[in-house]
N, C-alpha and C positions, 0 to 999 in steps of 0.2 A: 441613403443606405440605412436599413433598419437592422439594429443589433439587439439580440436578446441577451441579457446578462443573467447568469445563474446566481441569483442572490441567495446566500446561505444564512444571512443574519449576522455575518461577521464583518469586521472592519474592511478586510481586503476586497471582498466583492462589492461592498458599498462604495468604496472609492473607485473601483473599476467602472461602475455605472456613472458616477459623477464625472470622471475624466472623459468618458465617451460622449456624454451629453455636452460637456464643455467644448469638445472638438467638433460639435455640430451633427453628430449622429442622431438618428431617431432611435431612442432607447426605450426598451421595455424590460421589466423584471420578471424572471421565472424562478420559482422556488419549488424544489422537489420535496415531497412528503414521503419518507421511507419507513418511519416507525409505526408499527401497527397498534401501539397503545396497550398491548396485552400485558397484564401484571407479571412482573418477574422477568421481562425480556429486555429491559432497557439498561444502558450503561450508566456509569456515574457521571459526576460533573464534567462538563467540557467534552463529552463524547458526542460525536455527530450522529450516532444511532442511540436513541433513548428519549426520555421524557423532556430533556432540554430542547428538543425539536419544537415544542409548542412555543416556547419563548423565542426561539430563533426565527420562526415564521412570523411572529408578531413584530420582531425587530426588522425583518426584511420588508414587511408591509409598511412600517413607519418610515424606513429609508426611502422607499418608492414614493410615499406621500410627500416627503420633504423635497425630493428631486422632481416631483410632479411628472412621474412616468407611470404607465399602466403596470399593473402587478397581477400575476397569475400564480396559482398553486397547482402543481401537477402531482396527482397521487400515483406514486410508484411503489406502494407497500408490497403488492404482490410480486412485482418484477424484482424488487430488491431481495425479497426472500428467496425467490427462485435462482437468482443470478449470484448474489453475494453470500447470503447466510447459508444456503445449501452447500455452496462451494467451501465455505469456512468450516462447516461441520465435517464434510467428507475428507478434506485435507488433513485436519487434525486426527481424525479417526484412522487415517491411513499412515500415521506416523510422520507427517510432514507439517511444516509451519506455514500457514497461508499468509497471503498479503492482501487483505480485503480492500485496502484503499486503492491499490493498483487495479484490482478487478473492478471496483466501482467506477473508477475513471474511464477505463477502457469500454466497459459494457453498459454502464448505467448513465453516468453523468454526461458523457460525450457521445452517447448512442441512443439509448432508449428514451432519455429525457427529451432530446431534440426531436426524435421521431414522434413521440406521443404528443408533444406540444403542438407540432405542426398538424398532426392528425385531429387535434381538438380545435383547429382553425386559427392557431396563433401563428401569424406570418412574420418571418424575419429572414434576412440575408446571411447574417453571421451570428455566431454564438460566442460569448465572451465570459471569462471567469476571472477571479482574483488571484489566480496562480502566479507565482513569481517564476516566469520563464519567458522565452521569446520564440516566435515563429517567423521565419523568413523564407522566401522563395529564391532558390539558387538557379539562375539561368543556365549556368554551365552544366550543372548536374541534372537540370530539369526535375528537381525534387524540392519539396518543402522540407526545411530543416528545423529541428527543435534545438534551441540553444539555451545555455544556462542564463539565469537572470543576472542583471548587473550587481545585485546584492547577493554575493556568494553565500552569505550566512543563511539567507532565506530561500535560496534557489530550490525550486521544486521540480526540476526537470526529471529527477529520478521517478517521481510518481506518474509521469506522463510518457514514459519511454515505450509504452505498448500501443500508442495511438497510431492509426494508419495514415497514409498519405491523404486519403479522402477526408478523414476527420481533421487533420491539420489544415487542410485547404480552406476549411470553413470556420477557423478559430481566430480569436483575437485575445491576446494577453496584455491588457493595458498597463500592468504593473511591472513588466519586464525590465524597464529602465529606472525603476524607483527603489529606494530603500524602505525598509519598514518604518523607520523614523519619519521619513517624508510622507508616507501613506497616512500615518496617524495624524500628522499635522494637517494634511488636506481634509481629513475627516473632521477635525476640530473646526477648521475654517468653514466647512459646510454645516457645522453644528449637527452632525449626524449622531444619533444615539449609540452607535457602535464604536465611537472613537476610542474609548478606553476598554472595550470589551476584550476579554481574554481569548486567545486562540484555542480552537479545538485541539485536544491532545491526541486523540485516537478515535477510531471508529467505535470502540466499545471499551470503556475503562472499568467495567465491573468484573465480577467473577465469570469467566467464560463458561462455567458449568451451566449457567442460566440459559445459554443459547442452544444447548444440546437436547433439551426436553427428554432426558433419559436419566436413569439412576446412575450414581457414581460407578465406575468400572475399576475397582482396585486391581493392582498388579504389582509385580516385584520391581524393586530397584536393585540393579546388579552392578558389580564392577566388571572390568574387562575380562576377568578370569571366570566370571559366572557366579561369584559368591553373592549370596543374598545379603543386602545391607539394610533393607527396609521395604516399606510398602507405599505405593502412591495411590491416589484416588481417581486417576484418569490421565492418560498420556496427553490429553488436550491441555492440561495445566502446565506443560513443560515445553521448552524450546531449546535447541542446541546452544550451548554456551551459558545456560542459566546456572547460577551459583546459589542464589538466595532461595529460600522456601522449599528446600529439598526434604527437610524434616529428618535428616540423618546426621550423625556426628562421626567424625573420623579424625585421625591425627594430622591431616592436612586438608586444605580446601579441595572440595570436589565440585565438578562441573558436569552438566549433562553433555555427553559426547555423542549420543545416538538415541533414537526412539525405535523400538522393535515392535511394530504393530501386530506381527504374527503371534508374538507371545505376550502382547500387552505389557511390555517391559520398558523401563527407563534405564538406560545404561549410563553410568557415571564414571569419571576418571579425573586424573590430574590435568592441569591446564595445558601441559605440553601435548596431551592426547587430542586436543582440539585442533592442532596445527595440521594444515593441508597445503599441498603445493599445486593443486589443480582442481578443476571442476568441469563438469559437463552440464550444459544448459540446453533445454529443449524449448519448444514453442517460441522460437526466436523471432522477434519483430525488428527488422532493419528499417532505419529512417533515413540516414544520410547516404546509404548505398542500397542498391537493389538486392544484392546478395554478396556472399563472400566465397571466393574460389581459391584463395591462397592465404597463408598466415599473415596476420595484421597486428601490429603493435597498438595497444590501446591502454587507457587507464580505465579502471572500473571500481565499482563499489557494490557491496552485497547488502547494504542497509542504508537507509536514507542519511543517517547522521555519521556514517563511516567516512574516514578520510580516504580519498582515492589512492589506489596503488597500481603498479604497472603489471601488465601481463601480455601474453601473445594469444590472439584469437585464431583458431584453426577450424575450418569446417569439417564436420563428420557426417555420417549417414543420417538420412531422414530429417534433414533440416535442423539438426542440432549443431552445437559448437563445443569445442574443447578449449579451455583456457588454462594456460600454464602460467603460474605466478612467478614474478621475478624473485619474490621472497615469500616464505610460508605465511599463511594467513590463518587466523583463528575463526572458529564458528562458521564454517561453510555449511549453510542450513538448507536442506532440501525443502522446496516449496517457496523459498524466498526468491526475490528477483535480483539478478546480476545485471547491472546497467553499464554499458560500455561507452566511453567518451574518446573523442579526438580533440584535445584542447577544450574549447567551450561548446563543441558540437556533440550532440547525442548520436552515436553510431547506431545504437539499438539496445535491446534488452532481451533476456531469456530467463526461464524459470530453472533454478538449480535442481538437478537430479542427484540421486545417490550414485556416486562414482565408485570405482574399484577401490579407491583409497578410503572410502567411507566404511570403515570396519565396524566391529562391535554389533553386528546385526544377527549373529547366528549362535550366540552363547546360550548354553543350557543352564538352568538353575542347578547349582552344585548338588543339592540334596533333592533327588527326584520325588521324595515322599512329601515335600512341602506343597501344600495346595492353598492358593490364595482365593478365598471365596468373596463373592459380592456381599456387601453388608445387608442387602435386602433379602438374601437367601436365609 
């Protein structure tokens, strides 16, 4: 059985390759190149998109050399720009907060990379990565299941909740039953250069403005009543729930409660104004079930690091779902992913939309004579 491992230049994918070879698989390494190298377009340290990619590819090649496995680099710079970066820009400019990592996993890493590698003549039966998750086939359901990893602190099933049955059928996650501590020890035993390497922190850790290739777009910062509190330099610099970096002072802490793309406005308010009791999610991808026809109790989270909370999942029109929370939750953010669980099994995931309870999107500036101009004008 021939397995291609997506080598990222990090410790997790390095150990995934080592474990598969140890188990007798014929292993080869594939590394995707996504950064175009253009000045001013790269993230900071430990970003997966940016100049660190050069070192990451070198580290991946060294790991392949130590493990004595073939190594290939697949250039996906054009595809990454069209699929991930374009989506990232469009979502922020429409007042939503994108999730580029989920988009990359669904459309690039577990789709385009595999397709392009095979098109270039690289043959393999399965594809593996260093994600902390598990895939199992359930005979009763006749479906592939995505499950949480043994190491709950490192579990990455959230990032994989939009993979299809076809994608899951061809995947192996060798680290699903290991802890991070065990993985680093294995890397040291193999004397891999990535054994002490820091994990990637985000797809882009720099100023997001660099990714838009356009002048700053200043606009008003308003409260819920429409009072002008300040000026922002672009709604893409903000996300729901953000407190720091607002550049305004008030007698109490203020948080971003909404982004109004029509008026290019950032709406702020008190922490309690962030509370929501429900959400509607679209583009739902079910994994453990084919579809949902009646209300279903689930646990869910709306961010990777968030603690799961309880809710009831109900189908609505056009393939969307409504989720009623057992208790109010803060920072329900349009554009982000809501992932649903049944114990350690991923039920599926959907993209959060603006619901009727997402207020603060139609307030006017109190003084109609105020005009916020672009600094370039």
